[in-house]
N, C-alpha and C positions, 0 to 999 in steps of 0.2 A: 504494500500500500504506500509506503514511504517512497519507493522507487517511482511509482506511478505519479505521485504528487510532484516529485522532482521533475519528471518528464513534462507534466502539464505546465509547471512554472517555467521550464526552459523554453517550451514552445510559445508561451505567452510573452516572455521577455523578448524572444526573437521577433515576434510579430510587432511588439511595441517599438523595437529598435528600427525595424524596417519602415513602419509608419512614420516615426519621427524623422527618419532620413528623408522620406518623401516630402514632409512638410518643410524641412530645411532647404531641400533642393528647389522646392517651389518658390521659396522666398528669394532665390538668387537672380533669376533672369531679369527682374525689373531693374536691377542695378548693373547689368552686364553690358548694355549698349546705349548709345545715344538714341533716344526715342522721341516721338511727337504724339501729343494727345490733343485732338481738336475739341473745343467746347461744343461745336455742332458741325457735323459733316454734310449738312443739307445743301444740295446744289442751289446756286443762285443767291445764297445768303452770305452773311459775314460770320467769321469764327475767330475765336482766340486760340492760337496754336501755342501750346506749352511744350518746350523742349527740355527733356531731363538729361543732364550731362554728368556722367560719373567720372571721377578721376581714377584711372586704372593703373597708374604708375606707383610703384612702391617707393620711389626715390625722388621723382620730379613732381612739380605742380602744374596744373592747367592754368595757362596765362591768357588764352584767347580761344574763342569759338566763333565760327562763321557758318551760316546756313545759306545755301543757294536756293533761290526762288525759281519756280518754273517759268520758262520762256515760251513754251508752246501754248500754255493756258495762263497767261500772266495775271497777277492781281492788280486791279486798278487802284486799290487802296491798301496801304501798309503803314502801320504805326507800331511803335515800340513801347513796351511797359518799362518804366524806369526801374533800375535795380541798383541798390546801394553798392558802391565800390566798383561798378562796371560801367564803362562808357560804350554806348551803342551808336553804330553808324549804319545808315541805309544807303546802299549803293545803287544807282540807276544806270541802265545801259540800253543801247538800241536793241530791239528784238531782231532775230534772224530774218523775219519777214513780218510786215504789219498784220495785225489781227483786228477783227471787228467784234466789239463787245457791246451789246445793247444799242446797236446802230452807230456807235462811235468807232472810228479807226484809230488803233493804238500802235504806235511805232517805237515807243520808249516806255519802260516800266522798271519798277524796283527789281533788281537782280540778285541782291544778297543783303544780309544783315550780319554785322560783325560786332561781337562784344569783346572788350578788352578790359582785363582786371587791373586794379592798382595793386601795389605790393602787398597790402594788408588783406586783400580778398581773393587772392589766387587759391585755387582748390588744391588741397593737400591729399595725402593718402586717406582712403576710405571716406572721402567727402564727395558731395555732388551739389549741383545747383540747378534751378529751374529758370528758364528764360522764356518770356512770353511776347508774342506779337499778335496784333489784330490785323486780319486780312479779309479781302473780299473783292469781287464776289467769287464764290467757289464755282468751278466748272461743272459740266453736266454730270448727272448721276452715273455712277459706275466708273468714273475716272480715277485712276491711281495718281495721287498727288505725291510725287517723290521730292524730298527736300534734303539733298546730300549735305552733310556737315563736315567741317574740317576742324580738328582740335590740335592746338599747339601746346607743347610742354616746355617747362623752363630749361630742360637739358637739350633743347633743339629738336626733339622728336616731334614729328607731325603725323597725325593719324587721319586718314580720309575715310569717313563713314559714307561710302558711296556705292557699295556693291548692291546690285538689284536682287531682290528676293523673289524666288519663283514658287508659287503655291504647290505644295505636294513634294517639294524637294528640301534637302537639308539647308538650314539657314546659313548664309555666308558668314565669314568671320567678322566683317565690318559692314553690316547691312545699312542701307540708307534709310533714315527716318521716312515714313510714308503713311498715308491713310487713303481710304477709298470713299468718294463722295456717295451720298445716298439721295433718295428722291427729294425733290424740292418740297418745302413746306408751303402752306397757304400764304400768299402774299410774298413769295420768293424769299422766305427766311426772315431772320431778325432785321429790323430796319436800321439798327445801329450795331457796331461791334459788340459782341457778347462778352460779359465778364462772368467768372465763376460766382455762383451764389455765395454770399457771405463775405466776399473779398472786394475791397474798394480798389480804385485805380492805383493806389500806392501801397497796398497791403501785400506783404510777401510772407508765405509760410516758411519758417526757418527750417533748414535741413535737420537740425537736431530734433525738433518736434516731430517731423515726419518720420525720422528713424525710430524715435521712441514709440510712436503709435504703431509702426509696423512690427517692431520687436514685441510690444505688448500683445498684439493680436496673435503673433506666432506663439508666444509663451502660453496664452490662454488655450490655444488649440492643443498644445502638447500636454498641458495640465488636464484638460478634459479627457484626452486619450489615456493618460495615466490612471485617472479615476475609473474610467470604464474598464480598463484592464484589471484593476484591483477588484472591482465588482465581479468580473468574470471568474477570477481565481477563487473568490469566496464561494460562488455558486457551484463551482466544480469540486470544492474540498469535500472529502468523505465525511459523513456524519458518524458520531460515536454510537455504537450499538446500544440499545436499551436492554435492561434486564428482562429476561423471559417472563411473559405474563403481565407486564406492567406497561400501560399506555403512557405516552408522553404527557406530562402535566398532571398525573395522578399520584396522590400521596399514599404511602403504605401505612395502613392503620396498625397500631401495636396490638399484638395478640393478648 
């Protein structure tokens, strides 16, 4: 019986370890690449695009980040959300060929946004930062909006996040941030650039707070898994045999 109990405990511990490993593995990808999160991907509307940039170097700091904007489906409106310690610059360039948007012919548009950090705000090891721009209008539904990024480090290293990702195939080493537009909303989407609910134009969520919330959620998941495992072990534990002829909860009267 003792051997069986040990075997059950070993199997339970192995299952707990595997599940915890999956939870931890699931927490990693969000910090692994430069990514973009649109507040609204609806075609014809405006959207706030938030780029999440991690520092992947163990020895150098991130000093600059640039995002290339699409030339085939250019944005007619681009503005930058101020970020303390970082200077933003919008670059304009002539389009490869003029395009017509809502009856207007466009031959020049914003081509890139570059953020440069001062010495006190460069990203160090295990740090990340969020950079936001407001753009519009978004192209037709089903369009993949690719936004290649370039990241500069203090040791001279330059990383190009520009590899195209193909659905159904393994993700490239340095995928370009991208998203796919969806069907237009009534009225062609928001009338003005969208801001995340609860954030003002000058409010920025600190990386430390974001990390704390993420780790707290991960810890809660692991704790719940541990409690469930303990309950499973208790339910499988063998019960002590009762003396013959005596029902559980019955007192033996003296003779």
